[in-house]
C-alpha positions in Angstrom: 145.6 139.2 62.4 143.2 137.5 60.1 141.5 135.3 62.7 138.3 137.3 62.3 137.9 135.4 59.0 137.7 132.1 60.9 134.3 130.4 61.3 133.0 127.2 62.9 133.0 124.5 60.2 130.2 122.8 61.9 127.9 125.6 60.9 128.3 124.5 57.2 127.2 120.9 57.9 123.6 121.5 57.0 124.6 123.2 53.7 126.9 120.3 52.8 124.2 117.8 53.5 121.7 119.8 51.4 124.1 120.0 48.5 124.7 116.2 48.6 120.9 115.7 48.7 120.7 117.8 45.5 123.3 115.6 43.8 126.5 117.5 44.3 129.9 116.2 45.1 131.3 118.5 47.9 135.0 119.0 48.5 136.3 120.8 51.5 139.6 122.5 50.6 142.2 124.5 52.6 145.4 123.9 54.5 146.1 123.2 58.1 142.5 122.8 59.0 141.9 121.7 62.6 138.1 121.4 62.2 136.3 118.5 60.7 132.8 118.3 59.2 131.6 114.9 60.5 129.8 113.6 57.4 130.2 110.1 56.1 129.0 110.1 52.5 130.6 109.1 49.2 129.8 112.5 47.8 131.8 114.4 50.4 135.6 114.5 50.5 137.6 116.4 53.2 140.6 117.2 50.9 141.8 119.8 53.4 142.9 116.9 55.7 144.3 114.7 52.9 147.9 113.8 52.1 147.0 114.8 48.5 146.7 118.5 49.5 148.8 120.7 47.1 148.7 124.2 45.6 148.2 122.6 42.1 145.2 120.6 43.3 143.8 123.7 45.0 143.8 125.5 41.7 142.5 122.5 39.8 139.6 121.8 42.2 138.4 125.4 42.2 138.7 125.7 38.5 136.4 122.8 38.0 133.8 123.8 40.7 130.2 124.7 39.9 130.5 127.4 42.7 132.6 127.9 45.8 131.5 128.5 49.4 134.1 130.5 51.2 134.9 133.0 54.0 137.3 135.2 52.0 140.5 133.4 53.1 142.8 133.9 50.2 142.9 130.8 48.0 139.3 131.7 46.9 140.8 134.5 44.8 141.4 131.8 42.2 137.6 131.9 41.6 137.9 135.3 39.9 140.6 133.9 37.5 138.4 130.9 36.5 135.1 132.8 36.7 133.8 130.4 39.3 130.8 131.9 41.2 131.4 132.6 44.9 129.2 132.4 47.9 131.0 134.6 50.5 129.8 133.6 54.0 131.0 135.0 57.3 132.6 137.7 55.1 134.4 140.6 56.7 135.2 143.5 56.5 132.1 144.6 54.5 134.1 147.3 52.6 136.1 144.7 50.7 133.1 142.9 49.4 134.0 141.1 46.1 131.0 142.1 44.0 133.2 143.8 41.5 135.6 141.1 40.6 133.3 138.1 40.1 129.8 136.6 40.3 129.4 136.8 44.1 126.6 136.4 46.6 127.7 137.8 50.0 126.5 137.5 53.6 128.5 139.1 56.5 129.5 138.6 60.1 128.0 141.1 62.5 129.8 143.6 64.9 127.9 143.9 68.2 128.5 146.6 70.8 129.1 145.0 74.2 127.5 147.9 76.2 124.0 147.4 74.7 124.2 144.3 72.3 123.2 146.6 69.4 124.8 145.7 66.0 126.8 148.2 64.0 125.2 149.3 60.8 126.9 150.4 57.6 126.8 154.1 58.4 128.4 153.5 61.8 131.2 151.3 60.3 132.0 154.0 57.7 132.0 156.7 60.4 134.5 154.7 62.5 136.7 154.2 59.4 136.8 158.0 59.0 137.9 158.3 62.7 140.8 156.0 61.8 139.2 153.0 63.6 139.4 150.8 60.5 136.4 148.5 60.7 134.9 148.8 57.2 137.8 148.8 54.8 140.7 146.9 56.3 139.6 145.9 59.8 143.0 146.8 61.3 140.9 148.0 64.3 140.5 144.3 65.1 144.1 144.2 66.2 143.5 146.8 68.9 142.5 146.1 72.5 139.9 148.8 72.3 137.9 146.9 69.7 137.7 143.8 71.8 136.8 145.9 74.9 133.9 147.5 73.0 132.7 144.9 70.4 132.4 141.3 69.5 131.9 139.5 66.2 128.9 137.2 65.5 129.2 134.5 62.8 126.6 133.6 60.3 124.2 130.9 61.6 123.8 127.6 59.9 120.4 128.7 58.7 121.8 131.9 57.2 124.5 129.9 55.3 121.9 127.3 54.1 119.6 130.0 52.9 122.4 131.6 50.9 123.4 128.2 49.4 119.8 127.7 48.3 119.7 131.2 46.8 122.9 130.9 44.8 121.7 127.5 43.4 118.5 129.2 42.3 120.4 132.0 40.7 122.7 129.6 38.9 119.9 127.5 37.5 117.8 130.6 36.7 114.9 129.8 39.0 115.6 132.6 41.5 112.6 134.9 42.0 113.5 138.5 42.4 111.3 140.8 44.5 110.8 144.6 44.5 111.6 144.7 48.2 114.9 142.9 47.7 115.9 145.2 44.9 115.1 148.2 47.1 117.3 146.9 49.9 120.1 146.0 47.5 120.0 149.6 46.2 120.0 151.0 49.7 123.1 148.9 50.6 125.0 150.3 47.6 123.9 153.9 48.3 125.4 153.6 51.8 128.5 151.8 50.5 129.1 154.7 48.1 129.4 157.1 51.1 132.6 155.3 52.1 134.3 156.6 48.9 135.5 153.0 48.2 133.3 152.2 45.3 135.5 153.7 42.5 138.6 152.4 44.2 137.5 148.9 45.1 134.4 147.9 43.2 134.8 150.0 40.1 132.1 148.1 38.2 129.7 145.8 40.1 129.2 142.4 38.5 125.6 142.5 37.3 124.8 139.1 38.9 126.4 139.9 42.3 124.3 140.7 45.3 123.9 140.6 49.1 122.0 137.4 50.1 118.3 138.2 49.6 117.0 136.5 52.8 120.1 137.8 54.8 119.4 141.5 53.8 115.7 141.1 54.5 116.2 139.7 57.9 119.1 142.0 58.8 117.9 145.3 57.4 119.3 147.1 60.5 122.6 146.9 58.4 121.4 149.3 55.8 121.0 152.4 58.0 
């Protein structure tokens, strides 16, 4: 059911290497991972494939993290408990964005129509939800054959992930340069989101530092229609 949250680990390799070059120690966490990032460096540890893997260490590692890169797979909810900033990549569905519970920068997977290769924008996702084809709030529509007949998902590219990694680092060290254009597009996103009726129920109060990835929303402004 939640396989739509999966993503190719290889698309994170450039980001891991960038973080290592910036002096970070990177730990890959998770359970039952069948994907490997092929990096040999003393500042990278694939704990997900280690015999040391345990629920206790999952909590401990996340609690000590500077920030966490994730796809919304569950264990990352610990970040909200310990106030660890989150970079949500390949995130879906859009409606459950975590901007209200924690410091969170988000970039999303894309839904593409098979008949014309056109991506679904926010308004179209919200409209489908109201037709009981849940694609914005719960993505239960993903379980149905009709979804797979009509649409396919596109993951974030390695460049999109790397750009968002660089952005959250700039935000965390207070060197991020805000732009008028970005603020306008962020505002448009939340105006459209409000049309879903989910804001008061799910977001309640947006974390003042949370945002959609700046470069992501600039390069994918078809989303905010």
